[in-house]
C-alpha positions in Angstrom: -19.3 -107.6 33.0 -17.3 -104.6 34.0 -13.4 -105.0 34.6 -14.1 -103.5 38.3 -16.3 -106.3 39.2 -13.7 -109.3 38.2 -10.6 -107.6 39.6 -13.3 -107.4 43.0 -13.9 -111.4 42.3 -10.8 -112.3 41.6 -8.9 -113.9 44.8 -6.1 -111.9 45.9 -2.6 -112.9 45.7 -0.4 -113.2 48.6 2.8 -111.1 49.6 5.2 -113.8 48.9 3.3 -114.7 45.0 3.8 -110.7 44.0 7.5 -111.2 44.6 7.6 -114.0 42.7 6.2 -112.5 39.9 8.0 -109.5 39.8 11.3 -111.4 40.2 10.2 -113.6 37.1 9.6 -110.3 35.1 12.5 -109.0 35.8 14.5 -112.1 35.0 12.6 -112.1 31.5 13.2 -108.6 31.0 17.0 -109.2 31.2 17.2 -112.2 29.5 15.2 -110.4 26.4 17.4 -107.4 26.6 20.5 -109.6 26.8 19.4 -111.8 23.9 18.9 -108.8 22.0 21.4 -106.1 23.3 24.1 -107.5 20.3 21.8 -107.4 17.8 20.7 -103.8 18.9 24.6 -102.6 19.4 25.5 -104.2 15.6 22.6 -101.9 14.3 23.3 -98.9 16.1 27.3 -99.0 14.7 26.2 -100.0 10.8 23.8 -97.0 11.1 26.5 -95.0 12.8 29.1 -96.1 9.7 26.6 -95.7 7.1 26.2 -91.7 8.5 29.8 -91.8 8.8 31.1 -92.8 5.4 27.9 -91.1 3.3 29.2 -87.6 5.3 32.6 -88.4 4.5 32.2 -89.2 0.9 29.7 -86.5 0.4 32.4 -83.8 1.8 34.8 -85.9 -0.3 33.1 -85.6 -3.8 32.2 -81.7 -3.1 35.6 -80.8 -1.9 36.6 -82.6 -5.6 34.0 -80.6 -8.0 34.6 -77.5 -6.3 38.7 -77.5 -6.7 37.9 -78.9 -10.4 35.6 -76.1 -11.1 38.6 -73.6 -9.6 40.8 -74.9 -11.6 39.3 -74.5 -14.5 38.6 -70.8 -13.6 42.1 -70.1 -12.8 42.8 -71.7 -16.1 40.4 -69.5 -18.5 41.6 -66.1 -16.8 45.4 -67.5 -17.3 44.8 -66.8 -21.0 41.9 -64.0 -21.0 45.2 -61.1 -21.6 46.3 -62.9 -24.7 45.3 -63.1 -28.0 44.2 -66.6 -27.8 41.7 -65.2 -25.1 40.9 -62.7 -26.6 39.5 -64.9 -29.7 38.6 -68.4 -27.8 38.0 -68.1 -24.6 35.6 -66.1 -22.5 36.3 -65.9 -19.0 32.9 -65.0 -17.5 31.3 -67.5 -20.1 33.6 -70.0 -18.4 33.0 -69.5 -14.9 29.2 -69.3 -15.4 29.4 -72.6 -17.6 31.8 -74.5 -15.0 29.8 -72.9 -12.2 26.6 -74.2 -13.5 28.4 -77.6 -14.1 30.0 -77.9 -10.7 26.4 -77.0 -9.4 24.4 -79.9 -11.1 27.5 -82.5 -10.3 27.6 -81.7 -6.7 23.7 -81.7 -6.3 23.9 -85.2 -8.1 26.2 -86.5 -5.9 24.3 -85.3 -3.1 21.3 -87.0 -4.1 23.0 -89.8 -4.9 25.2 -90.4 -1.6 22.2 -89.3 0.8 19.5 -91.2 -1.2 21.4 -94.3 -0.9 22.8 -94.1 3.1 18.9 -93.5 3.7 17.9 -96.4 2.2 20.5 -98.5 4.0 19.6 -97.6 7.1 15.9 -98.6 6.4 17.0 -102.1 5.5 19.3 -102.4 8.9 15.8 -101.6 11.0 14.5 -104.5 8.7 11.8 -102.5 7.1 10.4 -103.6 3.8 11.1 -101.1 1.3 9.0 -102.7 -1.5 6.3 -100.6 -0.7 8.2 -97.8 -0.3 9.8 -97.6 -3.4 7.0 -98.0 -5.3 5.0 -95.1 -3.3 8.3 -92.7 -4.1 7.9 -94.2 -8.1 4.4 -93.4 -8.3 4.8 -89.9 -6.6 8.0 -89.4 -8.7 5.6 -90.1 -11.7 2.9 -87.7 -10.9 5.2 -85.0 -9.9 6.5 -85.4 -13.4 3.7 -84.8 -15.0 2.7 -82.0 -12.4 5.9 -80.1 -13.7 6.8 -81.3 -16.7 7.7 -78.0 -18.1 10.0 -77.4 -15.2 11.7 -80.8 -15.7 11.7 -80.2 -19.6 13.6 -76.4 -18.9 16.1 -78.1 -16.4 16.9 -80.8 -18.2 17.5 -78.7 -21.4 19.7 -76.7 -19.7 21.8 -79.0 -18.5 22.6 -80.3 -22.1 22.9 -77.0 -23.3 25.8 -76.5 -20.8 27.1 -79.8 -21.4 27.2 -79.7 -24.7 28.7 -75.9 -24.7 25.8 -74.9 -27.1 26.5 -70.9 -26.1 27.7 -68.9 -23.5 28.1 -65.6 -22.3 28.8 -63.0 -24.8 27.9 -65.2 -27.9 25.2 -63.8 -30.3 22.6 -66.3 -31.0 19.3 -66.9 -32.7 16.9 -68.9 -30.5 13.7 -68.6 -32.7 12.0 -66.8 -30.3 14.3 -64.0 -29.6 18.0 -63.3 -30.6 20.4 -61.4 -29.3 23.7 -61.7 -27.0 23.6 -63.7 -23.9 23.9 -62.4 -20.8 23.4 -65.0 -18.4 22.8 -68.8 -18.9 20.8 -70.3 -16.0 19.6 -74.1 -16.0 15.9 -73.0 -16.2 16.1 -70.1 -18.3 18.5 -67.9 -20.4 18.9 -64.3 -20.7 19.3 -62.1 -24.2 20.1 -58.7 -24.9 18.3 -57.5 -28.1 19.4 -54.9 -30.8 17.5 -52.5 -29.0 18.6 -53.1 -25.6 16.0 -55.1 -24.2 16.2 -58.3 -22.3 15.1 -61.5 -23.5 13.9 -64.2 -20.8 13.8 -67.5 -22.8 12.9 -70.7 -21.5 15.7 -73.5 -21.9 12.7 -76.4 -22.5 10.9 -73.5 -25.2 14.4 -73.4 -27.8 13.2 -75.9 -30.6 17.2 -74.6 -32.7 19.8 -72.4 -31.9 22.1 -70.5 -34.4 25.5 -69.8 -32.8 26.8 -66.4 -34.8 30.3 -66.5 -32.6 31.5 -69.6 -32.9 33.9 -70.7 -35.7 33.7 -68.2 -38.0 31.5 -65.5 -39.5 31.1 -64.3 -43.9 31.2 -60.6 -44.4 29.1 -60.5 -47.6 28.8 -57.2 -49.8 26.9 -56.7 -53.5 28.5 -54.0 -55.2 25.8 -52.7 -58.1 27.1 -50.9 -61.3 26.4 -49.8 -64.3 26.2 -52.9 -66.9 28.3 -50.4 -69.6 31.8 -50.4 -67.1 34.9 -52.8 -67.5 34.6 -55.4 -65.7 38.1 -56.2 -65.3 38.8 -52.4 -63.8 36.2 -53.2 -61.1 38.0 -56.3 -60.1 41.3 -54.2 -59.6 39.5 -51.4 -58.2 37.8 -54.1 -55.2 41.0 -56.0 -54.6 43.1 -53.1 -54.4 40.6 -51.8 -51.5 40.6 -54.8 -49.6 44.4 -55.5 -49.6 44.5 -52.3 -48.2 42.0 -52.9 -45.5 43.8 -56.2 -44.9 47.1 -54.4 -43.5 45.2 -51.8 -41.6 44.4 -52.7 -37.7 42.0 -53.7 -36.4 40.2 -55.4 -39.7 43.5 -57.3 -40.1 42.6 -59.1 -36.8 38.9 -59.4 -37.6 40.0 -60.7 -40.8 40.4 -64.3 -41.0 40.8 -64.6 -44.7 41.7 -62.6 -48.1 39.0 -60.8 -49.8 37.4 -62.6 -52.5 35.3 -60.8 -55.6 33.5 -64.2 -56.5 32.3 -62.5 -60.1 29.0 -61.9 -61.0 26.3 -62.6 -58.7 23.2 -60.9 -60.7 23.1 -59.1 -64.5 20.3 -57.1 -65.7 19.7 -54.0 -68.4 20.3 -51.2 -66.6 22.5 -52.7 -63.6 25.0 -55.6 -62.7 25.8 -56.9 -59.2 29.5 -58.3 -58.1 29.8 -60.4 -55.0 32.5 -59.9 -52.9 33.1 -62.1 -49.7 35.7 -62.5 -46.8 35.5 -64.6 -43.6 35.6 -62.9 -40.4 36.4 -63.4 -36.5 32.6 -64.6 -35.4 30.3 -61.8 -34.3 32.7 -59.0 -36.0 31.3 -59.5 -40.0 28.6 -57.0 -39.8 31.5 -54.1 -38.8 33.5 -55.6 -42.1 31.0 -55.3 -44.0 30.2 -51.7 -43.1 34.1 -50.9 -43.4 34.3 -52.8 -46.7 31.3 -51.5 -48.3 33.2 -47.5 -47.5 36.3 -48.5 -49.0 34.9 -49.9 -52.0 32.9 -47.1 -53.1 36.1 -44.8 -52.3 37.9 -46.8 -54.9 35.3 -47.1 -57.4 34.7 -43.3 -57.5 38.9 -43.1 -57.6 38.5 -45.2 -60.4 35.8 -42.9 -62.1 33.1 -46.0 -61.8 29.6 -44.9 -60.6 27.9 -46.9 -58.2 24.0 -47.6 -58.9 21.0 -48.5 -56.6 17.5 -49.7 -57.4 17.0 -46.8 -60.0 18.3 -46.7 -63.1 20.9 -44.1 -63.8 20.7 -42.0 -67.1 23.3 -42.2 -69.8 24.2 -38.5 -69.6 23.8 -38.1 -65.9 20.9 -35.6 -66.3 17.3 -35.9 -65.3 15.7 -35.9 -68.8 12.3 -33.9 -69.3 9.2 -35.5 -69.2 7.6 -35.8 -72.6 4.1 -35.8 -71.8 4.6 -32.6 -69.4 3.9 -30.2 -72.2 0.3 -32.0 -73.1 -3.1 -31.0 -72.0 -5.1 -33.1 -70.0 -7.7 -34.9 -72.0 -11.0 -33.3 -72.5 -14.2 -34.7 -72.0 -15.7 -32.0 -75.1 -13.5 -34.1 -77.5 -15.7 -37.0 -78.2 -19.2 -35.4 -79.8 -20.9 -38.5 -77.4 -19.8 -37.6 -73.8 -22.8 -35.7 -71.8 -20.6 -32.4 -71.7 -20.6 -32.3 -75.7 -24.4 -33.0 -75.8 -25.3 -30.5 -73.3 -23.0 -28.0 -75.1 -24.4 -28.3 -78.6 -26.9 -25.9 -79.4 -31.0 -26.7 -79.5 -31.9 -26.8 -83.3 -35.0 -24.9 -84.1 -38.6 -26.7 -84.1 -39.9 -27.7 -87.3 -43.5 -26.6 -88.9 -45.4 -30.0 -88.6 -48.1 -28.5 -90.0 -46.9 -27.8 -93.6 -49.5 -28.0 -95.8 
């Protein structure tokens, strides 16, 4: 039976009944509102308070982090023009490192504050958060598996920056590439190679890092001379050249210790190698090695000591003639059994086989 038939068969209420029902419904609605308005008001005020506290706290924390980063940058710029700043502080490196750390801290603070506020608001509405948190956990696990390389790069970049493993201006060997660091990011590090190329290295792919610009470097020079040279004269010539170098600029600043003659590194039949080392400013060892070779070469020549390379040097200083130069090449006719000799042998006359 349809709804229209039921309505037609039902007795129609009188005018008095409809007014009484309307008044009763209005009274019920007013009572329901009167019973729940305090709950609504308290819930609304609680939500407004949560939002206001979250926004205020987020603003204060982000402002404090920004002021801290600006103070770090100003302190780095203050010592940039001094000698200490030239040796230990790189303004661009400090700026990028501080900005990266500040960006990470601001993002983490905003996520934690706003996420906590959102959960508190949902709790104010009497919403069961257990299924929501479980779903978010499953979604987070799926996202972690799908973007594990991105997450690995990001986390590796964060720890590299926090631990200050390298920075802008450092010369590093990252395994997959090497060169000077020109930009440090949370996901990718930019390196400029020796030939000017730019390498984009993912932070998650770096398994080991060799920083050539931290602490100090070592300049090593091998001096190869004849085994008949006087070692004391060699030592005196090298020491004199090194002392002169340590008193001149810019080598006096780049050398962080005396030039040491360690002694004989190798002794062969036609040569002997003297090892010379010096502690230098980070990243300046190559230039110190070149200048040290130049000065040692001049000092040894002034002392009458001749350096040699990989080829042995003749005792009289002149190349002797090759003793086999006047010898003729071996001939194939020297052997009587060779095919050439047998072909050149005259044919003997035939013998008389019909002798009586």
